[in-house]
N, C-alpha and C positions, 0 to 999 in steps of 0.2 A: 083473317080480320076478328073470328069470336077468340083467336089465341092473342091477338093484340090487346082487346079488349081485358080479356083475362089479366093480364101481366099489368095493364093499367092501372085496374083496380087494386091488386098487390101491391104494387108501388106506392099508390097512393095512401093505402093503409099502412104500410111501413114507415111513410113519411111523418104522419100523425104520432105513430108510437116510438119512432125510433129506434126500436126493437130488433134486434137480430142484426143491423145494417155493418158492412165494413166502413171504415171512413169514407172511401171511393163512392160506395153506393150513397153516403150520407151527401157526399157532394153531388150526386147527380139528382137525388131526390128533392133537395132543398135549396130555397132562390138563393140566388148567388148573394144577396145582405147576410146571408144565415150562415154561409160555409167560412169565413173567418173565424166566429165563432165558436163552429160545429170541430174545427182543428184545435181550438185551445181545449177545447172540453175533450176530446178525443184522439191523443197525440197517436201519432205511426209507432206501431213496434219496429224499430231500429235496431241495430249492433249494438251503439252507443247506450241505449234505454236498455239491451239486455245486459250489459256490464256492468252498467250503474245499479240495476237489481240484484245480480249476481254479488256485487261487492255489499251492499246493504246486506244482504241474507248473510254472508259472511260476518260482516258485524255484528249483524245479531247474535249469530250462534257462538261468539266468543265471550259473550255474557249469559249465556244460558247454561242453565244446570247441567255437569257432566258425569257421567258413571266412571267412579271412581274403582277402579279394581284394589278389591281388599285381601290380601293373602294370609290364609292362618297359618302360625308356625306350626312346625311338627314339633311333636313331643323330646327328640331331643334338642332344638330351638329351645324349647322350654326350659329343657333341662339345664344347656348350657347358659341360660340367662340367670337362672334360680340359682345356680353354684357361682356366678358372677356378682350378683347379688348379695348373696352368703359372704363372700370372701370380703368385698368393701364392708359391711356392717362388721366383721370380725375386728377390723383393725380401728375401728370409730370408737372412740369414749363415749361420747352421747350421741344423743340423735341428730339423725339430718335431713334435711327436706326432700322431697320426691324431685324435683329440679335436680339439685346438687347431685343425687344419685345416677339422675339421667346422662348430666353431662360426664360422670365417672365414667358410665358405660360405654357413653363416645368415646372418653380416652383410649378405654379398652378394644376397642372394635367389636365390640358385643353387638350393638345395634349402631343404628345410621342416625345421624345428626336431621331428624324431619319430626314434623309437627306430629305425623301418624305414628314414629315410633315412641315419643312423648306420652303419647297416648295411651299406648300399649304397657309403657311403664306403670302407667297409673292403675290399668287395669290387671297385670300381671301381679305387681303385688299387694294389689289388694286381695286377689284370689290365695298368694301365697300365704298371708296372713289369716286369711280364715281358712285356710286347710292345716295351720300350725305350723306351716317350714319356716316363717319367720314370725319377731314378737309385734306384739302389735303396737309398742311403744320405741320400735325402730325409727320412726318416722316423726318430724316434729311438724306442726301449721303454724305457724306466728303470725299468720295473718287473723285469723278469729282469735277474739279475747273472750275471758271468764273475769268479770268485775265485779268484786264482793270486795267490802271492807272489813279490816280485821276484828274478829269477836273473841272472846276466851270465854272457857265454862266457870273460871274464877278469878282472883287476885292474883292468886299463887300461879297459875296459870299463865298469867301475864308477866309477872315477873320474872319466871322460866325465860319464858319467851325472848325477853327483854336482856338478858343475861346473853342467851346462846343468839342473839343477833347483834349484839352492842358491837361499834365499830367507833374506833377514832379517827379524826377525820389525818391520815398520816401525808395528806400533801400541805399540811398547816405551815411545816416548818422547810417546807420545797421552794425553790427559786422557780418554776414552773408552774401553769394548770393546764392540766392536759385533758381534750376530749376526742373521742373515736365518733366518726359520724360515717353513719351506714347506708348506702343509695337504696338498698332491698330488706324487706322485713324476712324473706326466708333466709339470709345471712345473718340477721342480728342477734339469734341466739347463742352461734358460734362465737361470734366475737364479745358479747356480752357475757360470756363464761369465763372466756379468757381473760379480761379485762377486771372482774369483779373482786380477784385477791387483792389486786392493787388499788381498790375502788375510786377505779375511772370511768367515768359515768360514759355512755353510749346512747347518740343518739341517731333515731333513723330519718332521715331525710324524707323516703320515696322519691328520688328523682329529684328534680327542685324542690326546694326547700320553700315552704311560704313564707310571706314577709312577717306576717306575724310570731313563726315560728324564728326567723332571725333576729326579728326586734327582741323575742324575749332572750335568746343567745347573747347577742350584743350586749344585755343588761347586765348579764352573768360577767362575761369576759371583760367589762368596763368595770366590773368591781373588783375582779381579780387585779385586775392591772392598775387599780388606784393604790393596790397591796402591794405594789413592786413586781408583779409576779409576769411572765414571759406567757402569753397564751398562744397555744397551738392545738390547729384539728389537723388528727390524721383521718383523711378520706378512704375509705373502701366503697369500689364502685365498677362498673362495668367500663372496659374498655371500648367506647362506641362514641357519636356525636355527640348525645346528648349527655353521657355518663361524664365526659370530660367537661361539656359547657358547662355541668351543672355546679361543678366545683368552681369553676371561674364567675360563674354568675354571684356566687355565695360570698367570694373577695370582693368582686366589686360591689355588692350591697353592704357590706361591716363597713367599706371605708366611705362609699357614697353616703348612703344612706345612713349610717348609724354611727361615723367618725369614729370607728372603733380597730385598731389594728390587731390582725390575729394572722398568725404564720397558717398558713394552708397548705399539706405536706400530703401529695397522693400516695397513700402506702399499697395500693394494689385497685385495680390491676394496671401494671405499667409494660411497656414493649417489651425491656429487659427481662420480666416476669415471663411472659408470654414466650419468649425464644429457649430460656434456662428451664423451663417449665413442660415445654411441649403441649401449652394448653391449646384445647380444641380452639378453632373460629369459627367464625359463622361471617357471611357476606354483609354488607352494611344494610340497613334498612334504609330503602331510597323513599319511604315513607315519612320516614325524619325528616323535618324541613333543615337539620343543618348538616345532613348528610351530601349537599352539593360542594360544600367548602372542607369537609374532610380530607385530610391528609394522611391519615394515622393507619391507612391498609384495612385488612380484613379486622373484625371487632370479636372480642372475648368477655363473656359474661364472667361475673365474680362468682357464681355458683359453681363454674369449671374447676375452680381451685381447691387442690385439699384441704380438706381442715385443719391437717396437722399445719400446714403450711401458713393457713390464716392465723393459728394462735401462737405460732413463731413468729409471723412478722408484727401480732400487738405487740406481744412481750418484747419484741426489740424496739419498739415505738416508744411503748411506756419508759423501760429501764434506764435507757440512756437520759433521763431527765431526773434519776435518782441519786439523790446525796444520801447513800447509805448508811454514814454513821448517825444522819438525824433520823432516818427513817427507823433505824433500831430501837433508838432511844424511844418513840414514840410506839412501837410496837410492843415493848416492855410495857409500858406504863397502860396500853391499851389490855395485856393478857391478864394485869395484876387487878386492873378497875371492872376488867369480865368475871373474874374469880371473885371478887366481890360481891357484885352484883347474885352473883349463883350461890354465895352465903345466905344471902339476903332472903333468896328466893326459899331457900333450904329452909330458913327459920321462919321464914311466916307459915310455908305448910307445915309445920311440926305443930305449930301454934293452932291450928285446924282443927 
């Protein structure tokens, strides 16, 4: 009797607090009107519930931070890396970008084509430079600009600079107007140096060119066309969905928005170049919204092309449009006028 009374009091206390009871205990302790509500609040632990909980836990873990294993390169690995970098730089006439070096090393199978190895190249080349193993000026960074207006110590210095930098527009008597467009900042310096002696402008589009930049370019092309010039753009860009689409977008904008006819020729990277030069490829970036319609296979960065090849391509694009006889006449006039300016600068300096 005492035991039954004790159980009744215990059960009553639990029914008010609702703590510590399993669902079947709540059922027996609560009135029938509250049973359905209690079932909703405290579902039974079933096999399907366990599976669902396990699945949710797995989904969560897929987004959690993972421990990334980092492997230290041995002294021999670093020695091989340094020697490969030195060989590449020894064959370069000008500085190159770190990214370009990375792709050259991938092509030589010195490193793997991963983001981790790219960061490793940045780190180790910095150490190589600090240790005096490679020159500080071996690499270029065209993404940072130093802007300063020209200034001179004297009028004579200005005259000397004018004489040294004087250029005739050698395209004045040519039948074509040429521009080289580059998708990437990192490769613009290579292209610009190759085009400099020909006086051909280089435009860095940075992927899809802005409408404002296309408007300015259209005005230039329209003016040249009015003088009877054939207007041609040679485009240097990545072989991937966005790189190819960027060129197509430019042509469409010139014709549709600005009513200007411009010949657009893809100079690099092309499918044929990928095969003939055995350029290292990378998978399509599926984060690119144009990837779904891409049928070009593996992608290739412009940075992976040897700079000597790019310079040769630049020259080939330009010289085919040059009337050599007309070119030589203006070059002779240019040199004569430069000498005249230098003479004026010397004379002025003598009066000082």
